[in-house]
C-alpha positions in Angstrom: 35.7 16.4 52.5 35.6 19.2 49.8 37.7 18.6 46.7 39.0 22.1 46.1 40.3 21.2 42.7 36.9 20.0 41.6 35.3 23.1 43.2 37.5 25.4 41.2 36.6 23.6 37.9 32.9 23.7 38.8 33.0 27.4 39.5 34.7 28.2 36.2 32.3 26.0 34.3 29.4 27.8 36.0 30.4 30.9 34.1 29.2 29.1 30.9 25.6 29.6 31.8 26.2 33.3 32.6 28.0 33.8 29.3 25.2 32.1 27.3 22.4 34.3 28.8 21.1 36.8 26.3 21.9 39.9 28.3 23.9 43.0 27.7 25.9 42.8 30.9 28.9 45.1 30.9 31.3 42.3 31.9 30.6 40.4 28.6 32.2 43.2 26.5 35.8 42.1 27.2 35.5 38.4 26.3 33.2 39.0 23.4 35.5 41.6 22.0 38.6 39.5 22.6 37.0 36.6 20.7 35.2 38.6 18.0 37.6 37.2 15.4 36.2 33.8 16.3 32.5 34.7 16.4 32.4 35.8 20.0 32.6 34.0 23.4 29.1 32.7 23.4 29.4 31.3 19.9 32.7 29.7 20.6 31.2 27.8 23.5 29.0 25.9 20.9 31.9 25.1 18.7 34.0 21.9 18.8 37.2 23.9 19.5 40.7 23.0 20.6 42.4 25.7 22.5 45.8 24.7 21.0 44.4 25.6 17.6 42.9 29.0 18.4 44.5 32.4 18.5 43.6 33.8 21.9 46.2 36.5 22.3 43.9 39.2 23.7 41.9 37.0 26.0 42.3 37.5 29.7 43.6 34.4 31.6 40.3 33.9 33.5 38.3 33.4 30.3 41.1 31.3 28.9 40.7 28.9 31.8 36.9 28.9 31.5 37.4 27.8 27.8 40.0 25.2 28.9 37.7 23.6 31.5 34.7 23.7 29.1 36.8 22.0 26.5 37.7 19.3 29.0 34.3 18.8 30.6 31.8 19.7 27.8 31.2 16.0 26.9 29.8 15.5 30.3 27.0 17.9 29.7 26.0 17.0 26.2 25.4 13.7 24.4 27.6 13.9 21.4 25.2 12.4 18.8 25.8 15.3 16.4 25.3 14.2 12.8 27.8 15.4 10.3 25.4 17.9 8.7 24.8 19.6 12.1 28.4 20.1 13.0 29.5 23.8 13.4 32.1 24.6 10.8 33.9 27.4 12.5 36.6 26.9 15.1 36.0 23.1 14.7 39.1 21.1 15.6 38.1 18.5 13.0 38.1 21.0 10.1 41.6 22.3 9.6 43.3 24.3 6.9 47.0 24.6 7.2 46.8 22.9 10.7 44.5 25.7 12.0 40.8 25.9 12.7 39.0 28.4 10.5 36.5 31.2 10.9 35.4 33.2 7.8 33.6 36.2 9.4 31.8 37.2 6.1 30.5 33.7 5.7 29.4 33.5 9.4 27.6 36.9 9.0 25.9 35.5 5.9 24.4 32.7 8.0 26.8 29.9 7.2 27.4 28.2 10.5 26.9 24.4 10.1 27.8 21.9 7.4 24.1 21.7 6.4 24.3 25.3 5.3 26.8 24.2 2.6 24.6 21.3 1.4 22.0 21.0 -1.3 18.7 19.1 -0.7 20.3 15.8 -1.6 23.0 16.3 1.0 25.8 17.0 -1.5 27.9 20.1 -1.2 26.6 23.1 -3.2 28.3 23.8 -6.5 30.1 27.1 -6.3 27.7 29.0 -8.6 24.7 27.9 -6.5 26.6 28.7 -3.3 27.3 32.2 -4.6 23.7 32.8 -5.5 22.3 31.5 -2.3 24.6 33.5 0.0 25.4 36.5 -2.2 29.1 35.9 -1.6 31.8 36.1 -4.2 34.4 33.6 -3.0 37.1 32.0 -5.0 36.8 28.4 -6.0 39.9 27.5 -3.9 38.3 28.8 -0.7 35.1 26.9 -1.3 36.9 23.7 -2.3 39.4 24.1 0.4 36.7 24.1 3.1 34.9 21.1 1.6 38.2 19.3 1.3 39.0 20.1 4.9 35.8 18.5 6.1 36.7 15.0 7.4 36.2 12.3 4.9 34.2 10.3 7.4 31.7 13.1 7.6 31.5 13.3 3.9 30.8 9.5 3.8 28.1 10.0 6.5 26.4 12.7 4.4 26.0 10.2 1.6 24.1 7.9 3.9 22.6 10.6 6.1 19.3 8.9 6.6 20.9 6.2 8.7 21.1 7.0 12.4 24.4 7.7 14.2 24.8 5.6 17.2 28.0 6.8 18.8 28.0 8.5 22.2 30.8 9.6 24.4 30.9 7.8 27.6 32.1 9.9 30.4 35.2 8.9 32.3 34.3 11.1 35.3 32.7 9.5 38.3 28.9 10.0 38.7 29.5 11.9 41.9 31.8 14.4 40.3 29.4 14.8 37.3 26.5 15.4 39.7 28.4 18.0 41.7 29.4 19.9 38.5 25.9 19.8 37.2 24.5 21.1 40.5 27.0 23.9 40.7 26.3 25.0 37.1 22.5 24.8 37.1 21.2 25.3 40.6 17.5 24.6 41.0 
């Protein structure tokens, strides 16, 4: 018997692959524009976001539901073995300032995307003067320090011992049959 609830979820998640394709399809204009203040739809899909922390006022309901399902089911499609330095900074539900995720567009446009972009060769955070020279950005100390301070302390500890391997993985609570159906619908052979 067909589980229509599961089918609905699978069809919405199938849009993820279409959105990620590097094409200039006309239909992508609306979600990309509506999420441009967060880096765009395709970029947001790579972030560890929480919809409750994002401002999605102009986003059509269909794309909102795609993001909701992706947030709920993303762990099924990726092993979450991300090391702290590889975490995406922007829209990350673990990096909050004033209880909100952050996205500094001028930093993003300068190539600052992951924690590693803020690190020196010894895995310590760049001093402000070195940061300014490297990225040609004039930012106040409070902004730079605020972002570093917003980084979870557990990640900062991991950065100090970055050569040790991370051995945590999310185990899926979904049944293998449901996971297989979702994968088949998203990536047909």
